[in-house]
N, C-alpha and C positions, 0 to 999 in steps of 0.2 A: 836760177829762176825759181820763184816760189809762186804757187797758185794763189789766187784771191777768190774767195766766195763772192758771187754777185747774185743777189736775190731780186726778184721782181714782185711787185705788189699791185693790187687793183685799187689804188687810191688810199692805201693805209700805210705807205712806206714810212713816213715820219713817226707815226704812232708805234709801229712795229719795231723799227730800229731803235727808237728811244727806249722802248720796253726792254729790248735785248741788251742795250748798253747798261741800263740800270740794273737788270737782273744779273748780268754776267760781269759786272765791274768794269765795263768798257768806257770809252770816251768818244763822243761825237766829234769828229775832226772837222767836217764841213757838211753843209746842206745847200744845194742849189735847187731852187724851185723854178717852175715854169715861168713865174712872174719875174724872175731875175734875168731872163734872156734879154739880150740887148735889142732884138728886133723880132718881128713875126716869123722870119725864116729860120730863126734859131730855136723856136719853141717846138714842143711836141704837141700833139692834139690834146686838148683838155684845158681845165681851169688853171688859174695862176697858182693855186695852192699845191698842185701836184709836184712831187719831187722828181727832178730830172736826174740828179745824181747825189749820192750821200755816202760818206765814208765814216765807219766806226772802227776804232782800234779795240780789239779784245786781246790783251796781253801782246804777244808778238804777231798776232794774226790780224789782217785787215779784212773787214767785211764791207762790201759796197752794195748799194741797192738803188732802185728807182721805182717809180710808179710806171705802169704801162697803161696806155689808153685801152678802153674796153675792146676795141677791135684788134688789139695786139696782144692782150693778156692771155696767157694759158696757164692752167693749173700745174704747179711744180710736180714732176714725177721722175723717177729713176735715180733719186739721190736722197740723202738725209744729212742734215748738219749734225755732227757728232760732238758731244761734250763729255769730258771725263772728270766729273767732280771728284775732288781729292778725299772726301769723307762721305759717310752715309748721311750725316746731318746736312752737308752741303748738297748732296744729291736730292734729298727731300725738299730743301729750300728752292733749288732750281726747278725741280719738277713741279712743285706747287705753283710757282710763278709762271712758268712757260706753258704748262698744261691746263691752266685755268681757262675754262670755257673752250677747251680743245674741240676742233672739228671732229677728230676721231682719236681713239687710243687703240693702236694696233697690238701693243703688249703693255699691260699695266706693270708698274714696278714690281720686280720680283727677282729672286735668286736664279741664276743659271749655272751651268757647269763651268763657265768662264768668268763669271762676275758675281760679286756679292749682291749687286743690285743693277738691273738693266730695265730700260723702258723704251718704247717707240710710240710716237704720237705725232699728230699734225695739229699745230696750235691754231688759235682763233684767226690768225692772219693767213693761214695756208702754208706755213713753213713746216716741212717734215723734219722732226728731230729724233735723235737717238741719244739717250743718256746711258753711260756705262761707267760703273765704279767697280773695278776689279778687286780692290782691297787685297785681302790675303790670297786671292786666287791669281794675282799678277804673276805670270810666268817669269818675268824679269826679276822679281823679288827673290825667287828661289835660287837664281844664278848668282845673286850678290853675296 
């Protein structure tokens, strides 16, 4: 069994997931909107444009998402989506794209004892991210 990340948004699912797919080189597999439901009993509360379920492939990882109605949405907490860009240049590109108009930056990009560059932030859609480029500080590289 492999876990799948499932994200919830407050009306911005399609915009957010499309941005993530474009930024991270992913592919949108499918999008089911509220308006695609066959009958009223199959719909979630809200307008036709809301996303009921969406799947994006990022490499070997599946990320799924949907919009939540106002009465069911809660702010994400207790986790972060972690990305490990393979180079400093790629780290900067991904950070610039994902952190643009961020709701908050908990740790600006910088060097740590475990990484050449590390950052934590919550993007404009409310998704909490962690970017980590270990580079020469990769403990697995020393064992190779």
